[in-house]
C-alpha atoms as one frame of an Amber mdcrd trajectory, in Angstrom:
protein
  73.503  72.044 140.395  74.649  71.049 143.965  72.570  73.147 146.294  75.254
  74.839 148.930  71.963  75.248 151.308  70.928  71.665 151.832  73.958  69.669
 150.383  71.637  67.811 148.022  71.301  68.109 144.349  68.800  70.808 143.230
  67.883  71.288 139.672  67.545  75.091 138.736  63.890  76.051 137.954  63.349
  78.314 134.912  63.174  81.625 137.029  66.533  80.640 138.602  67.997  79.707
 135.308  66.764  83.123 133.793  68.285  85.120 136.773  71.392  83.390 136.797
  72.246  84.027 133.142  71.595  87.815 133.689  74.039  87.359 136.609  76.594
  85.685 134.677  76.325  88.296 131.964  77.084  91.169 134.085  80.036  89.444
 135.676  81.334  88.396 132.117  80.985  92.124 131.397  83.427  92.849 134.539
  81.153  93.633 137.050  80.303  92.630 140.620  76.843  90.725 140.834  75.124
  88.952 143.291  71.603  87.363 144.299  70.266  89.511 146.991  67.317  89.544
 149.558  64.508  87.526 149.794  65.575  84.880 147.456  68.650  84.027 149.225
  66.817  84.130 152.642  64.204  81.773 151.129  67.113  79.250 149.831  68.990
  79.196 153.173  65.402  78.341 154.726  64.600  75.442 152.144  61.865  77.849
 150.527  61.039  78.103 146.917  61.916  81.701 146.233  59.118  83.573 144.425
  61.705  85.509 142.227  65.320  86.379 142.063  66.797  89.904 142.662  70.469
  90.773 141.729  72.608  93.578 143.488  75.642  94.739 141.023  78.002  97.680
 141.016  76.936  98.316 137.494  75.554 101.692 136.808  71.895 101.900 135.867
  73.643 103.131 132.309  75.746 100.252 132.320  72.750  98.008 133.021  70.971
  99.350 130.116  74.063  98.849 127.784  74.127  95.300 128.451  70.274  94.544
 128.675  68.755  97.112 126.026  65.354  95.352 126.692  65.578  96.615 130.377
  63.107  99.098 131.720  64.242 101.182 134.580  61.307 101.212 137.101  63.283
 103.113 139.727  65.808 105.374 137.994  66.592 107.393 141.322  67.357 103.993
 142.773  69.243 102.505 139.925  66.433  99.776 139.709  65.906  97.916 136.324
  63.922  95.236 135.374  65.313  92.777 132.579  62.872  90.717 130.917  63.766
  86.880 130.695  61.378  84.460 129.242  57.969  85.074 131.011  59.777  86.883
 133.824  61.392  89.935 135.044  64.630  89.971 136.963  65.188  92.976 139.073
  68.572  94.193 138.868  69.526  97.095 141.162  72.664  99.067 141.598  74.769
  98.830 145.055  73.600 101.827 146.842  73.876 103.559 150.590  70.898 105.756
 150.934  71.308 109.275 152.358  68.983 110.779 155.058  65.257 109.871 155.034
  62.905 112.884 155.172  59.441 111.510 154.656  59.252 108.138 156.692  59.550
 106.241 153.320  62.240 107.357 150.758  65.920 108.680 151.426  66.591 112.229
 150.357  69.301 111.145 148.117  70.820 107.883 146.841  74.371 107.365 146.520
  75.836 104.514 144.486  78.119 102.356 146.418  81.264 100.351 145.581  80.663
  97.177 147.649  78.233  94.780 148.256  78.549  95.357 152.192  77.665  98.884
 151.671  74.578  98.072 149.759  73.673  95.447 152.618  74.236  97.808 155.414
  71.349  99.966 154.223  68.885  97.136 154.055  65.793  96.479 156.799  66.344
  93.227 158.569  69.323  90.767 158.754  67.421  87.886 157.204  67.080  90.049
 154.229  70.686  91.100 154.120  72.159  88.070 152.544  74.171  87.704 149.328
  74.595  84.663 147.223  77.434  84.162 144.959  76.689  81.574 142.472  80.265
  81.136 141.032  81.576  80.038 144.411  78.592  78.673 145.667  78.785  80.802
 148.991  76.376  82.580 150.891  77.925  86.118 151.944  76.766  87.183 155.307
  77.809  90.629 156.498  74.871  91.147 159.183  74.781  87.604 161.029  71.560
  86.857 159.027  72.143  83.278 158.735  72.433  83.094 162.495  69.273  84.988
 162.862  67.365  82.512 160.523  68.936  79.423 162.927  67.582  81.153 165.994
  64.341  82.232 164.384  64.585  86.112 164.888  63.586  89.268 163.003  66.341
  91.489 163.771  67.160  95.115 162.192  70.366  95.595 160.494  71.792  98.467
 162.569  69.714 100.195 165.260  66.250  99.339 165.466  64.837 102.826 165.985
  66.980 104.253 163.008  65.622 101.822 160.863  61.824 102.362 161.634  62.347
 106.179 161.641  63.810 105.833 158.096  60.731 103.757 156.629  57.683 103.818
 158.962  56.462 100.554 156.969  59.014  98.528 158.314  57.361  98.257 161.674
  54.462  96.536 159.807  57.037  94.288 157.674  58.770  93.060 160.646  55.289
  91.731 162.134  54.757  90.037 158.798  58.013  88.433 158.480  57.717  87.049
 162.196  54.261  85.738 161.569  54.985  84.245 158.224  58.160  82.434 159.206
  57.239  81.598 163.028  60.066  83.855 164.200  60.255  85.993 167.133  60.808
  89.708 167.159  64.273  90.686 168.465  64.029  92.804 171.792  65.446  95.775
 170.167  63.194  95.823 167.421  59.906  94.994 169.622  60.782  98.015 172.058
  61.307 100.212 168.857  58.289  99.494 167.383  56.277  99.896 170.393  57.853
 103.280 170.928  57.427 104.364 167.123  54.183 102.510 166.381  52.230 106.008
 165.906  54.349 106.731 162.959  52.434 104.147 160.848  49.451 106.544 160.757
  51.793 108.911 158.429  52.266 106.084 155.854  49.819 106.037 153.001  46.955
 103.987 153.194  47.576 101.827 149.999  51.072 100.691 151.390  49.564  99.758
 155.021  46.724  97.768 153.024  49.135  95.747 151.233  51.137  94.619 154.449
  47.911  93.841 156.448  46.692  91.992 153.015  49.787  89.964 153.370  49.787
  89.297 157.055  46.372  87.827 156.528  47.229  85.729 153.569  50.877  84.731
 153.572  50.596  82.135 156.426  49.790  82.460 160.524  47.369  85.405 160.441
  46.586  84.498 164.048  50.002  85.123 164.989  50.163  88.296 162.801  47.269
  89.905 164.637  48.696  88.950 168.120  51.975  90.421 167.177  50.186  93.742
 165.863  48.602  93.744 169.294  51.582  93.129 171.549  53.487  95.636 169.260
  50.372  98.504 169.788  50.503  98.701 166.079  46.667  97.072 166.123  45.186
  99.977 167.601  46.694 102.344 165.227  46.169 100.472 162.062  42.693  98.796
 163.087  41.184 100.323 166.125  37.786  98.480 165.756  39.760  95.296 165.803
  41.328  96.140 168.899  37.715  97.045 170.336  36.760  93.272 170.057  39.095
  92.548 172.974  37.021  92.029 176.379  33.569  92.038 174.348  32.153  88.900
 176.321  29.697  86.452 174.480  26.895  84.463 175.596  28.772  81.122 176.849
  25.778  79.090 175.408  26.700  80.027 171.748  30.499  80.970 172.270  32.304
  78.701 175.039  35.648  80.184 173.518  35.394  83.706 175.303  35.313  87.104
 173.948  35.107  88.360 170.218  38.726  88.894 170.199  39.539  85.311 170.913
  36.758  84.070 168.728  38.107  86.078 165.548  41.842  84.825 166.313  40.526
  81.303 166.457  38.787  81.507 162.832  42.081  83.345 161.831  43.886  80.321
 163.036  41.806  78.109 160.768  42.478  80.089 157.294  44.410  77.961 154.775
  45.746  79.915 152.042  42.630  82.179 151.870  41.790  84.873 149.232  42.150
  88.473 150.776  38.222  88.920 150.718  37.842  85.765 152.985  40.566  86.614
 155.255  39.280  90.273 155.777  35.539  88.594 156.053  36.781  86.416 158.696
  38.566  89.579 160.410  35.360  91.605 160.049  32.437  89.572 160.792  31.759
  90.496 164.358  33.050  94.062 163.822  29.676  95.397 164.794  29.670  93.653
 168.122  31.274  96.049 170.621  29.058  98.803 169.750  25.608  96.812 169.934
  26.807  94.880 173.083  23.428  94.797 175.606  22.672  92.470 178.364  18.811
  91.804 178.714  18.384  88.199 180.175  21.448  87.381 178.343  24.022  88.977
 176.210  22.777  90.363 172.832  24.204  92.236 169.874  21.108  93.245 168.239
  21.668  94.410 164.642  25.454  93.721 164.980  25.117  92.514 161.164  23.783
  95.608 159.814  26.138  97.735 161.886  29.168  95.495 160.995  28.671  95.246
 157.373  28.393  99.468 157.377  31.788  99.175 159.546  33.458  96.678 157.006
  32.819  98.893 154.182  34.171 102.091 155.817  37.291 100.012 156.796  37.874
  98.839 153.077  37.299 102.355 152.143  40.039 103.651 154.695  42.399 100.811
 153.406  41.643 101.711 149.786  40.511  98.112 148.910  39.422  97.819 145.228
  35.398  98.254 144.982  34.645  94.747 143.811  36.988  93.349 146.655  35.130
  95.777 149.303  31.780  94.524 148.076  32.650  90.838 148.490  33.873  91.691
 152.033  30.500  93.405 152.905  28.541  90.745 151.437  30.473  88.079 153.640
  29.846  90.267 156.952  26.283  90.998 156.005  25.398  87.167 155.273  27.191
  85.489 157.823  24.370  84.916 160.273  21.783  83.468 157.255  23.152  80.024
 157.510  20.999  79.779 160.795  17.847  79.946 158.689  18.792  77.557 156.020
  16.776  74.592 157.177  13.769  76.686 157.531  14.033  78.398 154.136  11.766
  77.899 151.361  13.195  76.168 148.537  13.559  79.061 146.080  15.326  81.071
 148.879  17.708  78.408 149.702  18.563  78.427 145.979  19.041  82.006 146.006
  21.158  81.941 148.644  23.397  79.270 147.252  23.967  81.179 144.170  25.159
  84.200 145.728  28.420  85.592 144.153  31.539  83.696 145.942  29.278  81.373
 148.022  32.269  79.046 148.673  33.611  81.904 150.637  30.402  82.359 152.620
  30.248  78.613 153.421  34.084  78.353 154.516  33.353  81.522 156.845  30.244
  79.997 158.084  32.503  76.718 158.786  35.317  78.558 160.776  32.575  80.377
 162.496  31.229  77.382 163.931  34.402  75.607 164.564  35.391  78.759 166.722
  32.345  78.707 169.047  29.734  76.001 169.342  31.243  73.479 167.062  27.731
  72.624 165.671  28.285  71.965 161.666  24.739  70.871 160.805  23.869  73.884
 158.831  27.194  74.019 157.046  26.685  70.074 155.921  23.261  70.886 154.712
  24.572  73.731 152.586  27.329  72.030 151.362  25.072  68.882 150.522  22.656
  71.062 148.631  25.517  72.862 146.677  26.829  69.450 145.681  23.744  67.643
 145.005  21.744  70.257 143.210  22.065  70.559 139.399  23.520  74.133 138.376
  20.222  74.609 136.378  18.178  74.052 139.403  20.337  76.676 141.343  19.873
  79.239 138.613  17.299  77.991 135.832  17.421  79.730 132.505  14.458  82.311
 132.488  11.234  81.058 130.862   9.691  84.389 130.838  10.822  87.866 130.440
   9.331  91.187 130.360   8.888  91.639 126.254   6.833  88.071 126.950   4.765
  89.850 129.245   3.999  92.932 127.144   3.156  90.507 124.542   0.570  88.792
 126.583  -1.136  92.232 127.135   0.570  93.195 130.433   1.324  96.962 130.802
   4.951  97.737 131.767   5.133  98.735 135.431   6.418  98.206 139.120   4.529
  94.554 139.119   6.658  93.433 136.480   9.335  92.539 138.949   6.821  90.835
 141.306   5.563  88.790 138.493   9.112  87.887 137.165  10.229  86.863 140.761
   6.913  84.709 141.164   7.768  82.930 138.063  11.502  82.380 139.129  10.153
  81.065 142.704   8.067  78.798 140.886  10.818  77.241 138.836  13.328  77.054
 141.894  10.241  75.604 143.586   9.997  72.977 140.941   6.281  74.064 140.201
   7.019  74.973 136.634   9.301  73.532 134.202   8.107  74.980 130.773   6.800
  78.333 128.915   3.593  77.075 128.864   3.231  76.326 132.543   4.527  79.799
 133.733   2.258  81.378 131.351  -0.556  79.688 132.851   0.541  80.544 136.568
   0.752  84.144 135.447  -2.679  84.272 134.182  -4.090  82.700 137.253  -2.130
  84.795 139.709  -1.870  88.083 137.854  -5.069  88.248 135.638  -4.909  90.993
 132.865  -8.146  92.772 134.379  -5.949  93.685 137.445  -4.019  97.218 137.016
  -0.667  95.919 136.559   0.700  99.408 135.852
């Protein structure tokens, strides 16, 4: 089909075909129906939509009659999910929201008769566009296309009112501005600064989701600069705000303070996992509280302090336990690379086989590039990882506790010491068979010693 957005032929992908089928069926039944929101915004901007949402004047019951397989996911808001192929198409009834009483949801929802009424209750002009596939026409009641052209995030209606209705919209404004490289409209910026404290009333899970998207959807440096500019940073992540002005030894950090260093690392992220992105953000979070000057600037124990703080921040954000563990490990181990050349072979191998080592390696690379620029240890770790066979990094166990018991050893605390000595010998290339490790055990840990 010819794209009204670019003037070139654009074949419909499977998601668009499935959503169009739903929309056409609504229209054939006599209802108004349009694509709405992010999918239209993305198409206007020449981006590939992640999904397609439909707004219609069909009431929820009428939607379910047309699509018996649909599932109501927001009955009070008139939102149904219609399965099509392997995808879900969101179909929402036109509505105009009543007063908001909790900074999140409207107290009452009134179904509207027109698409314009529905658009007027939405958050930002760039998300208020409609598309009529029959007439191949973008319908714009709020000057959203102009804001896209002028690269601006502007609220629909009065900015303060929009943020009072749903406080999370302040973080969403920052996320969209960062993601698309847009500026914040002056009124929106002023309103966020005035109301930033209200973000503390938003559930931690919703804040977590927005922070995660700022970190991973693109331009996280810009996102955190905007969080700072809007004063949202000191409300959501005060520990990161405290990185500002914390000087570092210039011989290791010519780039400047810890905040600048962290921003530079964020700038280097490329489609990161949320754990890597949070690891970068929090890797030096322990520095402000451990700053001292003795001959030179020092941050004694900042890794230990920082890993504990990272755990507390992840818990506050309601991060899943597995992700929290990874983030804490990234913070705890980020300085170990400096010792890599001096490590014993066995220690090197255990280091390389840490869970998610690729993220540890990438954090170290970014850390170096945002400071002294020396990638020597990064290259060493990368070379070891590439050149060492998996069976050498994590060799199969040649001896277990049952084997020690069979040899006459008494179970006890030293079993761990013996088994670690065996694995060290394997990792060092000293033992390659069961017979060799048994010989080593008999020599180092004679049976006549008390091993219990």
